[in-house]
Backbone atoms as SQL, in Angstrom:
CREATE TABLE atoms (id INTEGER PRIMARY KEY, chain TEXT, resi INTEGER, resn TEXT, atom TEXT, x REAL, y REAL, z REAL);
INSERT INTO atoms VALUES
  (1, 'A', 1, 'MET', 'N', 10.668, -35.027, -4.875),
  (2, 'A', 1, 'MET', 'CA', 11.305, -34.172, -5.860),
  (3, 'A', 1, 'MET', 'C', 10.303, -33.786, -6.925),
  (4, 'A', 2, 'HIS', 'N', 10.504, -32.597, -7.462),
  (5, 'A', 2, 'HIS', 'CA', 9.649, -32.115, -8.528),
  (6, 'A', 2, 'HIS', 'C', 10.410, -32.206, -9.845),
  (7, 'A', 3, 'PRO', 'N', 9.737, -32.593, -10.910),
  (8, 'A', 3, 'PRO', 'CA', 10.410, -32.614, -12.208),
  (9, 'A', 3, 'PRO', 'C', 10.710, -31.187, -12.666),
  (10, 'A', 4, 'LEU', 'N', 11.791, -31.019, -13.388),
  (11, 'A', 4, 'LEU', 'CA', 12.165, -29.702, -13.898),
  (12, 'A', 4, 'LEU', 'C', 11.750, -29.559, -15.346),
  (13, 'A', 5, 'ASP', 'N', 11.149, -28.435, -15.648),
  (14, 'A', 5, 'ASP', 'CA', 10.793, -28.103, -17.023),
  (15, 'A', 5, 'ASP', 'C', 12.012, -27.422, -17.643),
  (16, 'A', 6, 'MET', 'N', 12.613, -28.033, -18.630),
  (17, 'A', 6, 'MET', 'CA', 13.843, -27.499, -19.221),
  (18, 'A', 6, 'MET', 'C', 13.647, -26.130, -19.861),
  (19, 'A', 7, 'ASP', 'N', 12.412, -25.774, -20.205),
  (20, 'A', 7, 'ASP', 'CA', 12.162, -24.429, -20.726),
  (21, 'A', 7, 'ASP', 'C', 12.420, -23.369, -19.651),
  (22, 'A', 8, 'HIS', 'N', 12.254, -23.757, -18.393),
  (23, 'A', 8, 'HIS', 'CA', 12.461, -22.805, -17.309),
  (24, 'A', 8, 'HIS', 'C', 13.906, -22.742, -16.832),
  (25, 'A', 9, 'VAL', 'N', 14.686, -23.778, -17.041),
  (26, 'A', 9, 'VAL', 'CA', 16.060, -23.779, -16.544),
  (27, 'A', 9, 'VAL', 'C', 17.104, -23.749, -17.654),
  (28, 'A', 10, 'GLY', 'N', 16.678, -23.671, -18.872),
  (29, 'A', 10, 'GLY', 'CA', 17.621, -23.589, -19.987),
  (30, 'A', 10, 'GLY', 'C', 18.219, -22.194, -20.099),
  (31, 'A', 11, 'PHE', 'N', 19.032, -21.978, -21.089),
  (32, 'A', 11, 'PHE', 'CA', 19.640, -20.680, -21.386),
  (33, 'A', 11, 'PHE', 'C', 20.436, -20.130, -20.204),
  (34, 'A', 12, 'ALA', 'N', 21.224, -20.979, -19.545),
  (35, 'A', 12, 'ALA', 'CA', 22.110, -20.605, -18.439),
  (36, 'A', 12, 'ALA', 'C', 21.349, -20.102, -17.218),
  (37, 'A', 13, 'ARG', 'N', 20.097, -20.430, -17.128),
  (38, 'A', 13, 'ARG', 'CA', 19.333, -20.100, -15.926),
  (39, 'A', 13, 'ARG', 'C', 19.577, -21.190, -14.897),
  (40, 'A', 14, 'GLY', 'N', 19.303, -20.877, -13.660),
  (41, 'A', 14, 'GLY', 'CA', 19.497, -21.866, -12.608),
  (42, 'A', 14, 'GLY', 'C', 18.442, -21.740, -11.534),
  (43, 'A', 15, 'ILE', 'N', 18.454, -22.686, -10.661),
  (44, 'A', 15, 'ILE', 'CA', 17.562, -22.677, -9.514),
  (45, 'A', 15, 'ILE', 'C', 18.435, -22.612, -8.275),
  (46, 'A', 16, 'LYS', 'N', 18.092, -21.713, -7.372),
  (47, 'A', 16, 'LYS', 'CA', 18.895, -21.526, -6.177),
  (48, 'A', 16, 'LYS', 'C', 17.968, -21.446, -4.972),
  (49, 'A', 17, 'GLY', 'N', 18.236, -22.240, -3.976),
  (50, 'A', 17, 'GLY', 'CA', 17.488, -22.150, -2.727),
  (51, 'A', 17, 'GLY', 'C', 18.163, -21.152, -1.805),
  (52, 'A', 18, 'VAL', 'N', 17.375, -20.340, -1.139),
  (53, 'A', 18, 'VAL', 'CA', 17.912, -19.333, -0.233),
  (54, 'A', 18, 'VAL', 'C', 17.245, -19.497, 1.123),
  (55, 'A', 19, 'VAL', 'N', 18.065, -19.590, 2.145),
  (56, 'A', 19, 'VAL', 'CA', 17.564, -19.689, 3.504),
  (57, 'A', 19, 'VAL', 'C', 18.124, -18.513, 4.298),
  (58, 'A', 20, 'MET', 'N', 17.256, -17.796, 4.965),
  (59, 'A', 20, 'MET', 'CA', 17.652, -16.672, 5.825),
  (60, 'A', 20, 'MET', 'C', 18.310, -15.530, 5.043),
  (61, 'A', 21, 'GLY', 'N', 17.897, -15.302, 3.831),
  (62, 'A', 21, 'GLY', 'CA', 18.425, -14.182, 3.071),
  (63, 'A', 21, 'GLY', 'C', 19.645, -14.555, 2.259),
  (64, 'A', 22, 'ASP', 'N', 20.021, -13.676, 1.384),
  (65, 'A', 22, 'ASP', 'CA', 21.175, -13.914, 0.522),
  (66, 'A', 22, 'ASP', 'C', 21.873, -12.579, 0.307),
  (67, 'A', 23, 'SER', 'N', 22.618, -12.128, 1.294),
  (68, 'A', 23, 'SER', 'CA', 23.300, -10.847, 1.190),
  (69, 'A', 23, 'SER', 'C', 24.666, -10.946, 1.853),
  (70, 'A', 24, 'ASN', 'N', 25.467, -9.952, 1.597),
  (71, 'A', 24, 'ASN', 'CA', 26.776, -9.831, 2.228),
  (72, 'A', 24, 'ASN', 'C', 26.613, -8.861, 3.399),
  (73, 'A', 25, 'PRO', 'N', 26.655, -9.344, 4.638),
  (74, 'A', 25, 'PRO', 'CA', 26.398, -8.469, 5.788),
  (75, 'A', 25, 'PRO', 'C', 27.337, -7.263, 5.874),
  (76, 'A', 26, 'GLN', 'N', 28.577, -7.412, 5.399),
  (77, 'A', 26, 'GLN', 'CA', 29.536, -6.308, 5.476),
  (78, 'A', 26, 'GLN', 'C', 29.097, -5.110, 4.636),
  (79, 'A', 27, 'THR', 'N', 28.327, -5.342, 3.579),
  (80, 'A', 27, 'THR', 'CA', 27.841, -4.224, 2.764),
  (81, 'A', 27, 'THR', 'C', 26.357, -3.957, 2.986),
  (82, 'A', 28, 'PHE', 'N', 25.590, -5.005, 3.255),
  (83, 'A', 28, 'PHE', 'CA', 24.141, -4.844, 3.354),
  (84, 'A', 28, 'PHE', 'C', 23.721, -4.119, 4.634),
  (85, 'A', 29, 'VAL', 'N', 24.338, -4.447, 5.770),
  (86, 'A', 29, 'VAL', 'CA', 23.965, -3.799, 7.029),
  (87, 'A', 29, 'VAL', 'C', 24.260, -2.295, 6.980),
  (88, 'A', 30, 'PRO', 'N', 25.436, -1.856, 6.526),
  (89, 'A', 30, 'PRO', 'CA', 25.653, -0.410, 6.399),
  (90, 'A', 30, 'PRO', 'C', 24.675, 0.254, 5.416),
  (91, 'A', 31, 'TYR', 'N', 24.315, -0.462, 4.359),
  (92, 'A', 31, 'TYR', 'CA', 23.329, 0.065, 3.410),
  (93, 'A', 31, 'TYR', 'C', 21.985, 0.279, 4.099),
  (94, 'A', 32, 'LEU', 'N', 21.539, -0.710, 4.880),
  (95, 'A', 32, 'LEU', 'CA', 20.278, -0.572, 5.613),
  (96, 'A', 32, 'LEU', 'C', 20.352, 0.579, 6.613),
  (97, 'A', 33, 'ALA', 'N', 21.487, 0.716, 7.296),
  (98, 'A', 33, 'ALA', 'CA', 21.655, 1.809, 8.258),
  (99, 'A', 33, 'ALA', 'C', 21.577, 3.160, 7.560),
  (100, 'A', 34, 'SER', 'N', 22.156, 3.258, 6.371),
  (101, 'A', 34, 'SER', 'CA', 22.098, 4.533, 5.645),
  (102, 'A', 34, 'SER', 'C', 20.678, 4.840, 5.186),
  (103, 'A', 35, 'LEU', 'N', 19.935, 3.821, 4.764),
  (104, 'A', 35, 'LEU', 'CA', 18.532, 4.038, 4.396),
  (105, 'A', 35, 'LEU', 'C', 17.731, 4.525, 5.603),
  (106, 'A', 36, 'HIS', 'N', 17.978, 3.923, 6.754),
  (107, 'A', 36, 'HIS', 'CA', 17.266, 4.340, 7.966),
  (108, 'A', 36, 'HIS', 'C', 17.628, 5.782, 8.327),
  (109, 'A', 37, 'ALA', 'N', 18.904, 6.128, 8.240),
  (110, 'A', 37, 'ALA', 'CA', 19.349, 7.485, 8.565),
  (111, 'A', 37, 'ALA', 'C', 18.711, 8.524, 7.644),
  (112, 'A', 38, 'GLN', 'N', 18.422, 8.129, 6.403),
  (113, 'A', 38, 'GLN', 'CA', 17.786, 9.027, 5.434),
  (114, 'A', 38, 'GLN', 'C', 16.266, 9.059, 5.576),
  (115, 'A', 39, 'GLY', 'N', 15.740, 8.260, 6.489),
  (116, 'A', 39, 'GLY', 'CA', 14.296, 8.191, 6.667),
  (117, 'A', 39, 'GLY', 'C', 13.593, 7.331, 5.639),
  (118, 'A', 40, 'LYS', 'N', 14.353, 6.541, 4.899),
  (119, 'A', 40, 'LYS', 'CA', 13.785, 5.703, 3.838),
  (120, 'A', 40, 'LYS', 'C', 13.481, 4.282, 4.301),
  (121, 'A', 41, 'LEU', 'N', 13.890, 3.932, 5.511),
  (122, 'A', 41, 'LEU', 'CA', 13.639, 2.591, 6.036),
  (123, 'A', 41, 'LEU', 'C', 13.199, 2.716, 7.498),
  (124, 'A', 42, 'PRO', 'N', 11.925, 3.006, 7.708),
  (125, 'A', 42, 'PRO', 'CA', 11.444, 3.189, 9.082),
  (126, 'A', 42, 'PRO', 'C', 11.197, 1.852, 9.772),
  (127, 'A', 43, 'TYR', 'N', 12.287, 1.154, 10.097),
  (128, 'A', 43, 'TYR', 'CA', 12.150, -0.200, 10.638),
  (129, 'A', 43, 'TYR', 'C', 11.335, -0.228, 11.920),
  (130, 'A', 44, 'ASP', 'N', 11.275, 0.890, 12.639),
  (131, 'A', 44, 'ASP', 'CA', 10.491, 0.912, 13.869),
  (132, 'A', 44, 'ASP', 'C', 8.996, 0.741, 13.605),
  (133, 'A', 45, 'ARG', 'N', 8.571, 0.883, 12.353),
  (134, 'A', 45, 'ARG', 'CA', 7.163, 0.682, 12.008),
  (135, 'A', 45, 'ARG', 'C', 6.834, -0.774, 11.719),
  (136, 'A', 46, 'PHE', 'N', 7.818, -1.630, 11.516),
  (137, 'A', 46, 'PHE', 'CA', 7.498, -3.036, 11.240),
  (138, 'A', 46, 'PHE', 'C', 8.128, -4.033, 12.204),
  (139, 'A', 47, 'VAL', 'N', 8.737, -3.530, 13.268),
  (140, 'A', 47, 'VAL', 'CA', 9.190, -4.428, 14.330),
  (141, 'A', 47, 'VAL', 'C', 8.411, -4.114, 15.602),
  (142, 'A', 48, 'LYS', 'N', 8.223, -5.121, 16.429),
  (143, 'A', 48, 'LYS', 'CA', 7.559, -4.937, 17.718),
  (144, 'A', 48, 'LYS', 'C', 8.195, -5.898, 18.713),
  (145, 'A', 49, 'PHE', 'N', 8.460, -5.385, 19.911),
  (146, 'A', 49, 'PHE', 'CA', 9.081, -6.186, 20.955),
  (147, 'A', 49, 'PHE', 'C', 8.020, -6.807, 21.852),
  (148, 'A', 50, 'TYR', 'N', 8.257, -8.056, 22.221),
  (149, 'A', 50, 'TYR', 'CA', 7.364, -8.802, 23.106),
  (150, 'A', 50, 'TYR', 'C', 8.196, -9.439, 24.209),
  (151, 'A', 51, 'ASP', 'N', 7.650, -9.454, 25.422),
  (152, 'A', 51, 'ASP', 'CA', 8.270, -10.254, 26.475),
  (153, 'A', 51, 'ASP', 'C', 8.106, -11.716, 26.090),
  (154, 'A', 52, 'PHE', 'N', 9.048, -12.545, 26.515),
  (155, 'A', 52, 'PHE', 'CA', 8.977, -13.952, 26.135),
  (156, 'A', 52, 'PHE', 'C', 7.676, -14.597, 26.596),
  (157, 'A', 53, 'SER', 'N', 7.145, -14.132, 27.702),
  (158, 'A', 53, 'SER', 'CA', 5.879, -14.694, 28.198),
  (159, 'A', 53, 'SER', 'C', 4.712, -14.411, 27.251),
  (160, 'A', 54, 'ASP', 'N', 4.890, -13.455, 26.336),
  (161, 'A', 54, 'ASP', 'CA', 3.851, -13.110, 25.356),
  (162, 'A', 54, 'ASP', 'C', 4.120, -13.737, 23.991),
  (163, 'A', 55, 'ILE', 'N', 4.848, -14.842, 23.977),
  (164, 'A', 55, 'ILE', 'CA', 5.230, -15.478, 22.715),
  (165, 'A', 55, 'ILE', 'C', 4.018, -15.842, 21.856),
  (166, 'A', 56, 'ASN', 'N', 2.945, -16.301, 22.485),
  (167, 'A', 56, 'ASN', 'CA', 1.764, -16.675, 21.703),
  (168, 'A', 56, 'ASN', 'C', 1.140, -15.460, 21.023),
  (169, 'A', 57, 'GLN', 'N', 1.143, -14.314, 21.703),
  (170, 'A', 57, 'GLN', 'CA', 0.625, -13.089, 21.090),
  (171, 'A', 57, 'GLN', 'C', 1.528, -12.655, 19.938),
  (172, 'A', 58, 'ALA', 'N', 2.834, -12.797, 20.109),
  (173, 'A', 58, 'ALA', 'CA', 3.777, -12.446, 19.043),
  (174, 'A', 58, 'ALA', 'C', 3.521, -13.287, 17.800),
  (175, 'A', 59, 'ILE', 'N', 3.286, -14.571, 17.994),
  (176, 'A', 59, 'ILE', 'CA', 3.002, -15.462, 16.865),
  (177, 'A', 59, 'ILE', 'C', 1.689, -15.074, 16.207),
  (178, 'A', 60, 'ALA', 'N', 0.659, -14.819, 17.016),
  (179, 'A', 60, 'ALA', 'CA', -0.648, -14.439, 16.469),
  (180, 'A', 60, 'ALA', 'C', -0.558, -13.130, 15.693),
  (181, 'A', 61, 'ASP', 'N', 0.163, -12.138, 16.231),
  (182, 'A', 61, 'ASP', 'CA', 0.309, -10.857, 15.541),
  (183, 'A', 61, 'ASP', 'C', 1.069, -11.008, 14.231),
  (184, 'A', 62, 'SER', 'N', 2.064, -11.895, 14.213),
  (185, 'A', 62, 'SER', 'CA', 2.817, -12.146, 12.988),
  (186, 'A', 62, 'SER', 'C', 1.936, -12.798, 11.932),
  (187, 'A', 63, 'LYS', 'N', 1.159, -13.794, 12.338),
  (188, 'A', 63, 'LYS', 'CA', 0.285, -14.492, 11.391),
  (189, 'A', 63, 'LYS', 'C', -0.809, -13.585, 10.843),
  (190, 'A', 64, 'SER', 'N', -1.309, -12.664, 11.675),
  (191, 'A', 64, 'SER', 'CA', -2.401, -11.783, 11.241),
  (192, 'A', 64, 'SER', 'C', -1.905, -10.603, 10.416),
  (193, 'A', 65, 'GLY', 'N', -0.590, -10.356, 10.430),
  (194, 'A', 65, 'GLY', 'CA', -0.045, -9.213, 9.709),
  (195, 'A', 65, 'GLY', 'C', 0.017, -7.956, 10.556),
  (196, 'A', 66, 'GLU', 'N', -0.338, -8.077, 11.826),
  (197, 'A', 66, 'GLU', 'CA', -0.274, -6.941, 12.750),
  (198, 'A', 66, 'GLU', 'C', 1.159, -6.417, 12.863),
  (199, 'A', 67, 'VAL', 'N', 2.109, -7.337, 12.809),
  (200, 'A', 67, 'VAL', 'CA', 3.521, -6.976, 12.894),
  (201, 'A', 67, 'VAL', 'C', 4.287, -7.820, 11.879),
  (202, 'A', 68, 'ILE', 'N', 5.311, -7.234, 11.281),
  (203, 'A', 68, 'ILE', 'CA', 6.117, -7.962, 10.296),
  (204, 'A', 68, 'ILE', 'C', 7.222, -8.751, 10.990),
  (205, 'A', 69, 'LYS', 'N', 7.861, -8.129, 11.981),
  (206, 'A', 69, 'LYS', 'CA', 8.996, -8.779, 12.648),
  (207, 'A', 69, 'LYS', 'C', 8.817, -8.719, 14.154),
  (208, 'A', 70, 'PRO', 'N', 8.220, -9.762, 14.743),
  (209, 'A', 70, 'PRO', 'CA', 8.133, -9.786, 16.199),
  (210, 'A', 70, 'PRO', 'C', 9.492, -10.157, 16.803),
  (211, 'A', 71, 'ILE', 'N', 9.883, -9.448, 17.848),
  (212, 'A', 71, 'ILE', 'CA', 11.162, -9.701, 18.507),
  (213, 'A', 71, 'ILE', 'C', 10.880, -10.043, 19.962),
  (214, 'A', 72, 'LEU', 'N', 11.334, -11.209, 20.383),
  (215, 'A', 72, 'LEU', 'CA', 11.103, -11.660, 21.752),
  (216, 'A', 72, 'LEU', 'C', 12.238, -11.209, 22.661),
  (217, 'A', 73, 'ARG', 'N', 11.871, -10.685, 23.830),
  (218, 'A', 73, 'ARG', 'CA', 12.848, -10.307, 24.856),
  (219, 'A', 73, 'ARG', 'C', 12.960, -11.436, 25.863),
  (220, 'A', 74, 'MET', 'N', 14.166, -11.881, 26.099),
  (221, 'A', 74, 'MET', 'CA', 14.423, -12.943, 27.073),
  (222, 'A', 74, 'MET', 'C', 14.842, -12.294, 28.388),
  (223, 'A', 75, 'GLY', 'N', 14.207, -12.659, 29.472),
  (224, 'A', 75, 'GLY', 'CA', 14.553, -12.093, 30.769),
  (225, 'A', 75, 'GLY', 'C', 13.976, -10.700, 30.931),
  (226, 'A', 76, 'SER', 'N', 14.483, -9.980, 31.935),
  (227, 'A', 76, 'SER', 'CA', 13.933, -8.644, 32.189),
  (228, 'A', 76, 'SER', 'C', 14.875, -7.538, 31.837);
């Protein structure tokens, strides 16, 4: 555990851990879809599909910054 500095958590501030995002899918997914439809979220530029047999390349590309979101395909 880390000690807390009360100057950082005082005045009704808090600390919150977030795992896997912190959004409401019912509103966030349609929002993302609308951004994509407007050309403001070109997700095809930061995702790349890999066959599962290329998992090591997907990991290497993710670590190097070659791709932001590698997506593995299972099966054919």
